[in-house]
Backbone as a chain_set.jsonl record, in Angstrom:
{"seq": "XXXXXXXXXXXXXXXXXXXXXXXXXXXXXXXXXXXXXXXXXXXXXXXXXXXXXXXXXXXXXXXXXXXXXXXXXXXXXXXXXXXXXXXXXXXXXXXXXXXXXXXXXXXXXXXXXXXXXXXXXXXXXXXXXXXXXXXXXXXXXXXXXXXXXXXXXXXXXXXXXXXXXXXXXXXXXXXXXXXXXXXXXXXXXXXXXXXXXXXXXXXXXXXXXX", "coords": {"N": [[199.91, 112.765, 163.401], [201.09, 115.947, 162.72], [200.998, 118.861, 164.641], [202.412, 121.017, 165.418], [205.018, 122.688, 164.042], [208.404, 123.252, 164.429], [211.197, 125.342, 164.043], [214.641, 125.458, 164.571], [217.13, 127.789, 165.708], [219.314, 130.681, 165.981], [218.433, 133.96, 166.987], [218.876, 137.143, 165.287], [220.828, 139.121, 163.021], [223.513, 138.479, 162.704], [223.668, 135.759, 162.965], [222.076, 134.728, 161.052], [222.728, 133.463, 158.557], [224.167, 131.239, 159.302], [225.2, 127.804, 159.879], [223.906, 126.695, 162.099], [221.402, 127.727, 161.977], [219.824, 126.335, 160.258], [217.391, 125.122, 160.816], [215.676, 127.309, 161.105], [215.759, 128.192, 158.451], [214.384, 126.133, 157.22], [211.832, 126.348, 158.402], [211.073, 128.866, 157.511], [210.847, 128.332, 154.775], [208.694, 126.581, 154.831], [206.7, 128.298, 155.812], [206.504, 130.061, 153.649], [205.537, 128.302, 151.724], [203.016, 127.687, 152.769], [201.952, 130.148, 152.723], [202.105, 131.869, 154.956], [202.79, 134.233, 157.598], [205.27, 134.722, 159.921], [204.993, 136.019, 163.144], [205.833, 138.074, 166.026], [205.331, 136.481, 169.148], [204.916, 137.073, 172.263], [204.12, 135.571, 174.456], [205.064, 133.081, 173.961], [207.715, 133.354, 173.522], [208.775, 133.608, 170.902], [208.72, 133.649, 167.238], [205.744, 133.206, 165.529], [203.123, 131.438, 163.747], [199.753, 130.747, 162.887], [197.358, 128.51, 161.529], [194.556, 126.961, 159.808], [194.144, 123.726, 158.709], [192.511, 121.262, 156.998], [190.556, 121.255, 158.963], [191.978, 121.183, 161.294], [194.017, 122.811, 163.742], [197.081, 124.324, 163.023], [200.372, 125.055, 164.022], [203.246, 127.119, 163.525], [206.52, 127.653, 164.663], [209.246, 129.632, 165.618], [211.596, 129.691, 167.867], [212.836, 132.435, 169.797], [214.706, 132.552, 171.731], [217.384, 132.071, 171.753], [219.497, 129.306, 170.954], [220.126, 127.506, 173.124], [218.007, 127.722, 174.905], [215.739, 126.835, 173.664], [213.668, 125.096, 174.339], [212.151, 126.46, 176.197], [210.479, 128.135, 174.741], [209.167, 126.302, 172.981], [208.01, 124.518, 174.832], [206.244, 126.228, 176.23], [204.27, 126.953, 174.311], [203.344, 124.424, 173.472], [202.365, 123.288, 175.856], [200.334, 125.073, 176.597], [198.462, 124.807, 174.531], [197.971, 122.164, 174.669], [199.397, 120.31, 173.089], [200.708, 117.29, 172.144], [203.908, 115.606, 172.641], [204.424, 113.793, 170.494], [203.087, 115.021, 168.479], [204.591, 117.039, 167.574], [207.042, 118.455, 165.464], [210.432, 119.017, 165.085], [212.664, 120.917, 163.34], [216.079, 120.896, 162.636], [219.649, 121.625, 162.568], [222.039, 119.147, 161.597], [224.925, 117.543, 162.433], [225.945, 115.019, 161.79], [225.099, 114.307, 159.297], [225.487, 114.675, 155.828], [225.611, 117.77, 153.923], [222.794, 118.393, 151.885], [221.298, 116.213, 152.453], [218.484, 115.001, 154.304], [216.987, 113.754, 157.236], [214.324, 112.011, 158.794], [213.129, 111.335, 162.006], [211.84, 109.791, 165.006], [211.942, 110.48, 168.423], [214.681, 109.415, 170.603], [218.152, 110.181, 171.442], [219.384, 113.481, 172.371], [221.865, 113.906, 171.431], [223.854, 115.749, 172.102], [223.046, 118.138, 171.005], [222.234, 121.348, 171.788], [219.811, 122.749, 171.568], [217.899, 120.695, 171.225], [218.374, 119.374, 173.594], [217.327, 121.141, 175.536], [214.66, 121.194, 174.768], [213.951, 118.53, 175.228], [214.103, 118.617, 178.048], [212.132, 120.536, 178.766], [209.755, 119.517, 177.687], [209.707, 117.196, 179.001], [210.089, 114.808, 177.732], [211.234, 112.711, 175.068], [209.887, 112.037, 172.873], [209.216, 113.375, 170.457], [209.089, 114.39, 166.989], [211.906, 114.661, 164.805], [213.382, 116.599, 162.32], [216.144, 116.212, 160.664], [218.511, 118.169, 159.424], [221.07, 117.979, 157.24], [224.281, 119.333, 157.787], [226.869, 118.68, 157.716], [230.112, 117.72, 159.122], [232.883, 119.156, 160.859], [235.059, 117.512, 161.221], [236.711, 117.5, 163.42], [236.076, 117.318, 166.849], [236.564, 119.462, 168.518], [236.188, 121.614, 166.893], [233.512, 121.938, 166.423], [231.659, 123.855, 167.551], [232.574, 126.276, 166.44], [232.188, 125.631, 163.775], [229.345, 125.286, 163.418], [228.495, 127.835, 163.901], [229.304, 129.297, 161.79], [229.049, 130.406, 158.339], [227.958, 128.187, 155.763], [229.762, 126.919, 152.881], [229.174, 128.275, 149.556], [228.382, 126.121, 147.828], [227.635, 124.141, 149.67], [225.577, 125.498, 150.981], [223.711, 125.711, 148.911], [223.163, 122.996, 148.511], [221.97, 122.375, 150.956], [219.72, 124.047, 150.86], [218.411, 122.883, 148.674], [217.813, 120.369, 149.734], [216.048, 121.072, 151.74], [213.92, 122.08, 150.231], [213.094, 119.707, 148.979], [212.249, 118.196, 151.199], [210.076, 119.648, 152.117], [208.072, 118.872, 150.457], [206.953, 116.681, 151.629], [205.232, 117.543, 153.539], [202.307, 117.42, 153.382], [201.9, 114.681, 153.989], [203.003, 114.576, 156.555], [201.222, 116.213, 157.918], [198.958, 114.705, 157.657], [199.519, 112.507, 159.155], [200.73, 110.294, 158.067], [203.393, 108.982, 158.57], [205.25, 107.09, 157.719], [205.119, 107.236, 154.917], [205.874, 109.891, 154.634], [208.487, 109.734, 155.59], [209.615, 108.071, 153.673], [209.455, 109.719, 151.398], [211.088, 111.854, 152.166], [213.569, 110.661, 152.652], [214.263, 109.516, 150.253], [216.313, 110.254, 147.732], [217.141, 111.032, 144.6], [219.949, 111.534, 142.692], [220.505, 114.162, 140.278], [220.014, 113.245, 136.88], [222.618, 112.78, 134.516], [222.983, 114.892, 131.654], [222.311, 113.629, 128.413], [224.758, 113.1, 125.783], [224.918, 115.387, 123.029], [223.469, 114.59, 119.866], [225.562, 113.735, 117.072], [224.862, 115.028, 114.739], [223.785, 117.404, 115.586], [225.802, 118.778, 116.678], [228.143, 121.445, 116.566], [229.87, 121.975, 113.51], [233.32, 121.124, 112.922], [235.859, 123.582, 112.437], [237.289, 124.208, 109.179], [240.45, 122.811, 108.242], [243.416, 124.735, 108.382]], "CA": [[199.587, 114.058, 162.81], [201.883, 117.041, 163.282], [200.23, 120.067, 164.917], [203.357, 122.103, 165.696], [206.31, 122.632, 163.371], [209.372, 124.135, 165.075], [212.507, 125.475, 163.415], [215.607, 125.937, 165.566], [218.199, 128.68, 165.272], [219.611, 131.811, 166.859], [217.954, 135.233, 166.428], [219.888, 138.166, 165.034], [221.378, 139.095, 161.667], [224.845, 137.882, 162.692], [223.528, 134.297, 162.928], [221.049, 134.379, 160.071], [223.201, 132.59, 157.481], [225.051, 130.213, 159.847], [224.69, 126.427, 159.805], [223.033, 126.413, 163.242], [220.072, 128.265, 161.691], [219.169, 125.549, 159.197], [215.998, 124.909, 161.208], [214.964, 128.539, 160.735], [215.612, 128.204, 156.988], [213.32, 125.185, 156.87], [210.531, 126.887, 158.815], [210.762, 129.96, 156.587], [210.397, 127.721, 153.523], [207.344, 126.069, 155.07], [205.799, 129.456, 155.896], [206.265, 130.538, 152.277], [204.693, 127.301, 151.054], [201.655, 127.799, 153.308], [201.565, 131.564, 152.614], [201.933, 132.374, 156.312], [203.788, 135.185, 158.08], [205.623, 134.544, 161.324], [204.937, 137.282, 163.88], [206.244, 137.889, 167.421], [204.367, 136.013, 170.151], [205.649, 137.206, 173.515], [203.741, 134.513, 175.399], [205.786, 131.854, 173.629], [209.119, 133.699, 173.3], [209.181, 133.25, 169.553], [207.938, 134.067, 166.091], [204.784, 132.118, 165.332], [202.005, 131.598, 162.821], [198.72, 129.728, 163.104], [196.419, 128.363, 160.423], [193.683, 125.796, 159.853], [194.271, 122.833, 157.559], [191.702, 120.061, 157.199], [189.801, 121.342, 160.21], [192.889, 121.105, 162.433], [194.883, 123.977, 163.931], [198.504, 124.068, 162.83], [201.264, 126.123, 164.482], [204.652, 127.203, 163.161], [207.186, 128.368, 165.744], [210.694, 129.846, 165.586], [211.985, 130.251, 169.165], [213.753, 133.573, 169.771], [215.351, 132.478, 173.041], [218.69, 131.504, 171.473], [219.407, 127.847, 170.823], [220.202, 126.751, 174.385], [216.745, 127.8, 175.641], [214.658, 126.586, 172.706], [212.566, 124.399, 174.995], [211.303, 127.431, 176.906], [209.483, 128.568, 173.772], [208.384, 125.142, 172.525], [207.218, 124.007, 175.949], [205.169, 127.161, 176.577], [203.183, 126.839, 173.343], [202.805, 123.063, 173.479], [201.593, 123.044, 177.08], [199.125, 125.89, 176.613], [197.488, 124.278, 173.577], [197.86, 120.723, 174.907], [199.965, 119.579, 171.951], [201.521, 116.188, 172.658], [205.234, 115.522, 172.013], [204.383, 113.083, 169.208], [202.443, 115.906, 167.495], [205.546, 118.118, 167.343], [208.208, 118.179, 164.625], [211.481, 120.019, 165.263], [213.672, 120.935, 162.278], [217.338, 121.397, 163.203], [220.891, 121.261, 161.896], [222.555, 117.848, 162.026], [226.333, 117.398, 162.081], [226.28, 113.671, 161.331], [224.53, 114.102, 157.966], [226.121, 115.559, 154.851], [224.738, 118.741, 153.271], [222.047, 117.813, 150.774], [220.476, 115.121, 152.955], [217.605, 115.271, 155.444], [216.465, 112.517, 157.81], [213.206, 112.147, 159.729], [213.112, 110.291, 163.035], [211.081, 110.09, 166.216], [212.581, 110.098, 169.666], [216.122, 109.225, 170.633], [218.994, 111.096, 172.211], [219.622, 114.811, 171.803], [223.199, 113.791, 170.821], [224.659, 116.934, 172.368], [222.482, 119.356, 170.399], [221.718, 122.092, 172.935], [218.399, 123.062, 171.363], [217.139, 119.492, 171.527], [218.554, 119.086, 175.023], [216.389, 121.947, 176.305], [213.306, 120.743, 174.43], [213.787, 117.305, 176.033], [213.865, 118.967, 179.448], [210.883, 121.28, 178.942], [208.622, 118.637, 177.38], [209.859, 115.987, 179.826], [209.886, 113.699, 176.801], [212.03, 112.708, 173.84], [209.038, 111.409, 171.865], [208.779, 114.261, 169.393], [209.73, 114.11, 165.714], [213.011, 115.552, 164.453], [213.791, 116.669, 160.926], [217.577, 116.434, 160.82], [218.993, 118.781, 158.185], [222.514, 117.781, 157.205], [225.195, 120.469, 157.566], [228.214, 118.148, 157.706], [230.925, 117.772, 160.346], [234.21, 119.706, 160.556], [236.08, 116.473, 161.328], [237.299, 117.557, 164.763], [235.075, 117.677, 167.844], [236.894, 120.787, 169.074], [235.815, 122.644, 165.924], [232.074, 121.883, 166.173], [230.989, 125.126, 167.87], [232.972, 127.236, 165.42], [231.6, 125.17, 162.507], [227.903, 125.549, 163.308], [228.256, 129.28, 163.976], [229.828, 129.923, 160.577], [228.27, 130.192, 157.123], [228.446, 127.118, 154.891], [230.234, 127.353, 151.565], [228.047, 128.417, 148.619], [227.927, 124.806, 147.357], [226.921, 123.481, 150.769], [224.322, 126.215, 151.211], [222.775, 125.321, 147.86], [222.752, 121.616, 148.785], [221.043, 122.419, 152.089], [218.47, 124.633, 150.364], [217.752, 121.881, 147.829], [217.272, 119.315, 150.601], [214.894, 121.673, 152.409], [212.83, 122.122, 149.252], [212.591, 118.339, 148.8], [211.557, 117.722, 152.395], [208.808, 120.367, 152.231], [207.075, 118.13, 149.673], [206.351, 115.652, 152.476], [204.39, 118.173, 154.558], [200.947, 116.853, 153.413], [201.923, 113.404, 154.709], [203.238, 114.874, 157.967], [199.971, 116.743, 158.461], [197.963, 113.63, 157.672], [199.923, 111.442, 160.062], [201.317, 109.164, 157.342], [204.802, 109.236, 158.811], [206.048, 106.187, 156.898], [205.181, 107.814, 153.572], [206.688, 111.11, 154.745], [209.875, 109.315, 155.733], [210.061, 107.57, 152.37], [209.632, 110.861, 150.51], [212.209, 112.672, 152.623], [214.832, 109.923, 152.587], [214.561, 109.124, 148.882], [216.903, 111.359, 146.974], [217.812, 110.584, 143.389], [220.761, 112.621, 142.13], [220.077, 114.521, 138.923], [220.576, 112.43, 135.817], [223.46, 113.585, 133.617], [222.398, 115.128, 130.346], [222.935, 112.786, 127.371], [225.522, 113.894, 124.806], [224.149, 115.822, 121.86], [223.747, 113.81, 118.662], [226.624, 114.32, 116.256], [224.283, 115.889, 113.714], [223.429, 118.692, 116.168], [226.988, 119.449, 117.174], [228.711, 122.413, 115.633], [230.942, 121.369, 112.722], [234.677, 121.6, 113.214], [236.325, 124.513, 111.401], [238.186, 123.56, 108.218], [241.883, 122.916, 108.548], [244.062, 125.872, 107.714]], "C": [[200.379, 115.152, 163.511], [201.007, 118.288, 163.432], [201.121, 121.278, 165.195], [204.674, 121.824, 164.988], [207.223, 123.676, 164.009], [210.647, 124.159, 164.242], [213.474, 126.073, 164.418], [216.689, 126.804, 164.939], [218.46, 129.731, 166.33], [219.099, 133.092, 166.219], [219.102, 136.196, 166.188], [220.541, 137.998, 163.672], [222.745, 138.422, 161.61], [224.812, 136.359, 162.616], [222.689, 133.811, 161.755], [221.504, 133.352, 159.044], [224.111, 131.475, 157.978], [224.38, 128.843, 159.834], [223.684, 126.128, 160.918], [221.602, 126.902, 162.999], [219.348, 127.514, 160.585], [217.704, 125.268, 159.533], [215.128, 126.114, 160.908], [214.728, 128.58, 159.228], [214.455, 127.298, 156.57], [211.946, 125.753, 157.221], [210.116, 128.049, 157.915], [210.245, 129.422, 155.261], [208.983, 127.179, 153.673], [206.336, 127.208, 155.135], [205.489, 130.006, 154.508], [205.327, 129.594, 151.537], [203.237, 127.428, 151.484], [201.116, 129.224, 153.25], [201.215, 132.153, 153.986], [203.056, 133.349, 156.651], [204.026, 134.948, 159.562], [205.667, 135.91, 162.012], [205.342, 137.037, 165.341], [205.079, 137.472, 168.315], [205.094, 136.006, 171.492], [205.338, 136.082, 174.5], [204.535, 133.237, 175.182], [207.245, 132.123, 173.275], [209.596, 133.301, 171.897], [208.378, 133.959, 168.486], [207.018, 132.908, 165.732], [203.75, 132.475, 164.277], [201.034, 130.459, 163.082], [197.779, 129.705, 161.906], [195.55, 127.136, 160.664], [193.869, 124.999, 158.57], [193.49, 121.562, 157.852], [190.952, 120.054, 158.51], [190.658, 121.272, 161.461], [193.727, 122.382, 162.509], [196.331, 123.559, 163.803], [199.294, 125.289, 163.26], [202.637, 125.981, 163.844], [205.322, 128.067, 164.213], [208.694, 128.421, 165.526], [211.099, 130.471, 166.916], [213.012, 131.374, 169.016], [214.536, 133.664, 171.079], [216.837, 132.173, 172.962], [218.62, 129.991, 171.676], [219.302, 127.118, 172.164], [218.915, 126.767, 175.19], [215.54, 127.575, 174.728], [213.437, 125.955, 173.36], [211.634, 125.326, 175.757], [210.173, 127.888, 176.004], [208.574, 127.421, 173.356], [207.468, 124.635, 173.632], [206.049, 124.906, 176.286], [203.986, 127.011, 175.625], [202.522, 125.467, 173.409], [201.93, 122.806, 174.708], [200.288, 123.833, 177.093], [198.052, 125.303, 175.702], [197.351, 122.757, 173.643], [198.271, 119.907, 173.674], [200.931, 118.53, 172.496], [202.888, 116.158, 171.97], [205.208, 114.856, 170.643], [203.672, 113.873, 168.11], [203.329, 117.109, 167.143], [206.664, 117.632, 166.432], [209.182, 119.337, 164.774], [212.499, 119.878, 164.144], [214.943, 121.568, 162.829], [218.528, 120.955, 162.367], [221.432, 119.96, 162.468], [223.979, 117.657, 161.508], [226.643, 116.067, 161.409], [225.692, 113.325, 159.973], [225.141, 115.129, 157.015], [225.131, 116.583, 154.294], [224.081, 118.128, 152.034], [221.164, 116.663, 151.195], [219.652, 115.585, 154.16], [217.067, 113.929, 155.938], [215.362, 112.836, 158.813], [213.269, 111.013, 160.739], [212.254, 110.747, 164.206], [211.86, 109.605, 167.425], [214.087, 109.964, 169.551], [216.835, 110.283, 171.441], [219.07, 112.47, 171.554], [221.009, 114.904, 171.183], [224.037, 115.058, 170.984], [224.149, 118.216, 171.749], [221.77, 120.135, 171.495], [220.254, 122.496, 172.789], [217.514, 121.881, 171.707], [217.221, 119.144, 173.011], [217.513, 119.845, 175.86], [214.935, 121.572, 176.004], [212.987, 119.448, 175.181], [213.356, 117.662, 177.453], [212.503, 119.616, 179.644], [209.649, 120.433, 178.641], [208.594, 117.416, 178.285], [209.622, 114.739, 178.978], [210.843, 113.845, 175.631], [211.193, 112.237, 172.654], [208.452, 112.375, 170.845], [209.561, 113.9, 168.124], [210.835, 115.126, 165.443], [213.255, 115.466, 162.951], [215.241, 117.132, 160.942], [218.159, 116.904, 159.48], [220.524, 118.731, 158.176], [223.299, 119.052, 156.926], [226.648, 119.995, 157.545], [228.955, 118.375, 159.012], [232.311, 118.318, 159.999], [235.33, 118.673, 160.633], [236.753, 116.412, 162.681], [236.243, 118.038, 165.741], [235.31, 119.082, 168.379], [236.469, 121.924, 168.156], [234.31, 122.77, 165.719], [231.389, 123.229, 166.415], [231.294, 126.17, 166.805], [232.311, 126.913, 164.07], [230.129, 125.568, 162.387], [227.581, 127.042, 163.349], [228.893, 130.041, 162.81], [228.919, 129.618, 159.388], [228.825, 128.999, 156.351], [228.986, 127.706, 153.59], [229.035, 127.511, 150.637], [227.503, 127.087, 148.121], [227.141, 124.079, 148.433], [225.597, 124.178, 151.044], [223.289, 125.827, 150.164], [222.269, 123.901, 148.086], [221.742, 121.563, 149.931], [219.691, 122.972, 151.643], [217.696, 123.632, 149.505], [217.114, 120.788, 148.687], [216.045, 119.818, 151.36], [213.696, 121.667, 151.465], [212.238, 120.73, 149.038], [211.767, 117.894, 149.999], [210.211, 118.406, 152.59], [207.699, 119.625, 151.476], [206.366, 117.059, 150.501], [205.413, 116.235, 153.53], [202.951, 117.638, 154.544], [200.881, 115.523, 154.156], [202.152, 113.613, 156.206], [201.957, 115.375, 158.627], [198.91, 115.649, 158.577], [198.318, 112.468, 158.577], [200.488, 110.215, 159.376], [202.84, 109.306, 157.411], [205.708, 108.314, 158.003], [206.205, 106.735, 155.491], [206.038, 109.076, 153.599], [208.164, 110.75, 154.812], [210.437, 108.834, 154.398], [210.328, 108.718, 151.407], [210.877, 111.665, 150.87], [213.544, 111.97, 152.409], [215.224, 109.534, 151.173], [215.067, 110.339, 148.117], [217.655, 110.792, 145.792], [218.64, 111.742, 142.839], [220.32, 112.929, 140.71], [220.771, 113.671, 137.875], [221.429, 113.292, 134.908], [222.78, 113.747, 132.264], [223.084, 114.253, 129.304], [223.714, 113.661, 126.395], [224.651, 114.255, 123.608], [224.476, 114.934, 120.675], [224.755, 114.531, 117.787], [226.076, 115.308, 115.243], [223.963, 117.277, 114.251], [224.646, 119.452, 116.676], [227.542, 120.374, 116.114], [229.835, 121.761, 114.833], [232.297, 121.958, 113.068], [235.112, 122.551, 112.104], [237.269, 123.808, 110.433], [239.642, 123.788, 108.585], [242.487, 124.061, 107.748], [244.964, 125.384, 106.587]], "O": [[200.347, 115.272, 164.736], [200.357, 118.719, 162.479], [200.653, 122.416, 165.207], [205.361, 120.849, 165.293], [206.855, 124.846, 164.115], [211.12, 123.116, 163.789], [213.167, 127.085, 165.049], [217.106, 126.587, 163.802], [217.907, 129.683, 167.428], [219.306, 133.3, 165.024], [220.164, 136.084, 166.802], [220.779, 136.878, 163.22], [223.106, 137.851, 160.581], [225.806, 135.734, 162.247], [222.608, 132.609, 161.501], [220.737, 132.454, 158.695], [224.768, 130.82, 157.17], [223.155, 128.737, 159.785], [222.721, 125.391, 160.704], [220.689, 126.53, 163.736], [218.364, 128.01, 160.036], [216.867, 125.185, 158.634], [213.976, 125.967, 160.501], [213.646, 128.95, 158.772], [213.659, 127.64, 155.695], [211.008, 125.653, 156.43], [208.937, 128.195, 157.594], [209.315, 129.982, 154.682], [208.166, 127.297, 152.759], [205.242, 127.104, 154.58], [204.35, 130.373, 154.221], [204.433, 130.033, 150.813], [202.329, 127.294, 150.664], [199.988, 129.492, 153.664], [200.199, 132.827, 154.161], [204.136, 133.297, 156.064], [203.09, 134.973, 160.361], [206.303, 136.841, 161.518], [205.209, 135.92, 165.84], [203.988, 138.037, 168.243], [205.8, 135.052, 171.818], [206.198, 135.688, 175.287], [204.67, 132.413, 176.086], [207.939, 131.232, 172.786], [210.677, 132.735, 171.731], [207.485, 134.756, 168.775], [207.46, 131.763, 165.642], [203.532, 133.644, 163.96], [201.433, 129.354, 163.45], [197.446, 130.747, 161.341], [195.778, 126.371, 161.601], [193.763, 125.544, 157.472], [193.766, 120.866, 158.829], [190.731, 119.0, 159.108], [190.132, 121.298, 162.573], [194.1, 122.959, 161.488], [196.761, 122.568, 164.395], [198.946, 126.419, 162.916], [203.133, 124.871, 163.647], [204.775, 129.092, 164.62], [209.337, 127.4, 165.283], [210.958, 131.683, 167.08], [213.94, 131.277, 168.213], [214.973, 134.745, 171.474], [217.49, 132.029, 173.995], [217.812, 129.476, 172.449], [218.48, 126.215, 172.318], [218.73, 125.924, 176.069], [214.447, 128.074, 175.0], [212.303, 126.247, 172.98], [210.458, 125.014, 175.941], [209.033, 128.015, 176.45], [207.35, 127.555, 173.377], [206.293, 124.357, 173.396], [204.965, 124.413, 176.598], [202.837, 126.948, 176.062], [201.296, 125.358, 173.403], [200.876, 122.177, 174.605], [199.258, 123.331, 177.542], [196.872, 125.299, 176.051], [196.706, 122.141, 172.794], [197.596, 118.957, 173.277], [201.865, 118.859, 173.228], [203.019, 116.631, 170.841], [205.895, 115.304, 169.726], [203.653, 113.455, 166.952], [202.883, 118.063, 166.506], [207.175, 116.526, 166.606], [208.808, 120.498, 164.609], [213.133, 118.83, 164.012], [214.898, 122.647, 163.42], [218.428, 120.03, 161.562], [221.306, 119.695, 163.663], [224.211, 117.614, 160.299], [227.516, 116.001, 160.544], [225.773, 112.176, 159.539], [225.29, 116.301, 157.359], [223.938, 116.297, 154.202], [224.728, 117.438, 151.246], [220.362, 116.175, 150.398], [220.078, 116.45, 154.926], [216.728, 113.064, 155.131], [215.452, 113.797, 159.577], [213.443, 109.854, 160.362], [211.98, 111.936, 164.37], [212.368, 108.484, 167.456], [214.69, 110.344, 168.547], [216.215, 111.16, 172.042], [218.852, 112.613, 170.35], [221.308, 115.872, 170.484], [224.833, 115.399, 170.109], [224.745, 119.276, 171.94], [220.803, 119.641, 172.075], [219.534, 122.575, 173.784], [216.503, 122.032, 172.392], [216.249, 118.675, 173.604], [216.9, 119.283, 176.767], [214.081, 121.629, 176.888], [211.886, 119.288, 175.707], [212.398, 117.109, 177.992], [211.79, 119.281, 180.591], [208.608, 120.612, 179.272], [207.601, 116.691, 178.341], [209.041, 113.755, 179.436], [211.217, 114.954, 175.25], [211.719, 112.056, 171.555], [207.311, 112.207, 170.416], [210.567, 113.192, 168.185], [210.719, 116.297, 165.802], [213.323, 114.374, 162.388], [215.529, 118.301, 161.201], [218.28, 116.126, 158.534], [221.181, 119.363, 159.003], [223.027, 119.764, 155.959], [227.56, 120.804, 157.378], [228.501, 119.112, 159.888], [232.86, 117.976, 158.951], [236.438, 118.93, 160.161], [237.31, 115.379, 163.051], [235.584, 119.049, 165.499], [234.358, 119.808, 168.663], [236.397, 123.075, 168.587], [233.863, 123.607, 164.935], [230.621, 123.692, 165.572], [230.397, 126.863, 166.325], [231.925, 127.814, 163.326], [229.716, 126.125, 161.37], [226.522, 127.466, 162.887], [229.007, 131.266, 162.841], [228.119, 128.683, 159.432], [230.041, 128.818, 156.292], [228.697, 128.852, 153.248], [227.979, 126.936, 150.902], [226.288, 126.928, 148.001], [226.107, 123.472, 148.153], [224.595, 123.515, 151.314], [222.118, 125.634, 150.49], [221.088, 123.622, 147.879], [220.778, 120.8, 149.882], [218.644, 122.434, 152.003], [216.471, 123.544, 149.597], [216.005, 120.336, 148.401], [215.107, 119.056, 151.594], [212.591, 121.292, 151.856], [211.021, 120.583, 148.929], [210.71, 117.285, 149.838], [209.297, 117.816, 153.165], [206.524, 119.742, 151.823], [205.297, 116.584, 150.116], [204.856, 115.489, 154.334], [202.402, 117.414, 155.623], [199.916, 115.263, 154.875], [201.564, 112.911, 157.029], [201.647, 115.004, 159.759], [198.074, 115.67, 159.481], [197.522, 111.546, 158.753], [200.706, 109.193, 160.027], [203.486, 109.697, 156.438], [206.816, 108.706, 157.636], [207.301, 106.705, 154.931], [206.837, 109.305, 152.691], [208.994, 111.388, 154.165], [211.573, 109.141, 154.038], [211.319, 108.697, 150.678], [211.624, 112.101, 149.994], [214.532, 112.6, 152.033], [216.394, 109.251, 150.912], [214.342, 111.308, 147.891], [218.688, 110.145, 145.958], [218.101, 112.811, 142.552], [219.815, 112.05, 140.013], [221.97, 113.408, 137.969], [221.035, 114.404, 134.556], [222.088, 112.846, 131.793], [224.31, 114.142, 129.306], [223.376, 114.828, 126.199], [223.754, 113.501, 123.23], [225.633, 114.559, 120.486], [224.808, 115.76, 117.753], [226.725, 116.302, 114.919], [223.874, 118.232, 113.479], [224.546, 120.618, 117.058], [227.425, 120.115, 114.916], [230.671, 121.064, 115.407], [232.412, 123.122, 113.453], [234.762, 122.339, 110.943], [237.984, 122.892, 110.839], [240.01, 124.814, 109.158], [242.117, 124.313, 106.601], [245.594, 126.194, 105.907]]}, "num_chains": 1, "name": "protein.A"}
């Protein structure tokens, strides 16, 4: 059962639309779905919202510490409310997944992601859940920093937004602790079916030959 949803990103209007803020985009979508408003919480160095669902307290958190110190915010809230690592889900941008795809996993390496690296350190554990939002890879390791701090193309942004909307549908399963069902819902993506051609009788007649 997830008790704390975290979205990773960098604060400030200059970063708002960059790939590195895909976790913020996801958390904002979840807040809209739950009709919650994120407000500043100085004790946790972030924007947060709290609600009750099924008799359980649920937190949403967007760290405002900049990406490299995300764990400072997550660790402060989790430790104060005694939320275990396995009850935390962190939504973040993922280079190794194409835009339009989202993957759910528990544990594992931070794979060089500085936000996850700091969360690992502050929780002293890697056993939290990650929602990996695909933003694609620039193809060259030397271009990664520049890539994540830039805006995606309109097509990629739309694909990311669509994948976020699909993954939000699995929130009831995440809250209920049915992680296998949540994973199945998130990972199953059927591309839109092409529209069938219009019957000949409905097509506009060709103009008469001159």
